[in-house]
N, C-alpha and C positions, 0 to 999 in steps of 0.2 A: 468598453467594460473594462474598469477604474480598480484596481489592486489599495484596499487605504491601510498594508506591509506587507513587510517583505515576505510576509510569514506566508500571508494569501500571495503572491505572487508566486513565491517559487512553488508553491500544490497546486495555484495554474499549469507550472511547466510540469508538473512530474502526472497530471495528468498526460496531460500536450505527448510530453515526452513515454510512456503506457497505454500510448491508445496509434502510437504514429512508430513506431520500435516497427518492425516483421515480428510475427507470433512466433517464426523460427526463435529470435530470441530471449524469450518470452521464458519462465520466468531471467529476472534479473534479480543481480540484488545492490544488495544499499548502497555498498560502496561503488557499484553498476552505475545505480542513480545518479551518485554526487559528484561520478567524472563522467558522468555524460552531459550534467549537466553546468560538468566546470566551477562545483565548489571548491574554494577549498578554506583551507582548517580558518580557523579554529570549530571544529563542533559538527564538518560537516552530517557524518551519517548521526546525530542527532535530530539535526534542522532538516533530514530526510525521513527523520524517523515522526517530527512535528507534521513533516507532509502529510502524509500519508496520512496519522490519526485523522488528518482534517479532511481529507478524500474518505477520509471513511466514514467522518459526518455525516456529508454534506449525501456519498449515497447511499444509505441508511436515512437518515432523510426525505429520499425525493424516491426513496423502493426503487434502486437500484442495486446490482448484483457492485461489493467489495472493490475497485480498480485497486486498489492497496494491501490486495492478494493477492497483486501477477509480480511485489519483492519478496525477497526473500534472502532470511540472514542464508549470510559466507559459512556460519557451521551446521547442524546440523541438518539437517536430510533433508531438504527445499522444506523447509517451512517456514515461513517469517519469526522474526525474538517477538518470547515470549508477552510482550508491547500490545504485537496486534490479535493472538487468543487477550487481554486483559480488554482493550478498547474493547473486538467482536466482543463479549459476552455483554458491558456495562451500555453497548448503546440495545444492546437486543440479542443480537443477529446472530452469535451462538451461545448456546448450554451453559451453564456454570460447573457441568461435570468436565472436568480436563479427555476422561476419557472418551471422549466426543468429539475431541479436538480434530485429532487427527480426520474422523471420516468427513465432517463438518468444511475445514475448510479446506479441501477435497475439492469442492462440489462448487467449495464461493470462489475456489479457480478455475471451472470452469465456464464457471456463467462469467468470470469477469472476462476472459479468453473470446468468449464467445461474444459477448454482448458493446465489445467495448469498439 
């Protein structure tokens, strides 16, 4: 398998990590993903977020649960950062009403855990 660029390679590494890590270690934070992959500054969290958005696009296109749902922000209530929800809405996977995002996220995370 060839990778056209570093971002695509990183997305592949993130997917592999999320598939291989024990279920008891999930969800992981963006920082935990960056650390597990040995990423170094600058922009470690931004690179993880970009990789997760690429995975979201791939998963939605393939009709799979979004494995990116297994990564959360260390801020907040065990939820991903706002960019996850914005991307999920843009991809048509989540409703545009933010009041429905929590419930829809819980469903997506469970599906991603089962199907990884």
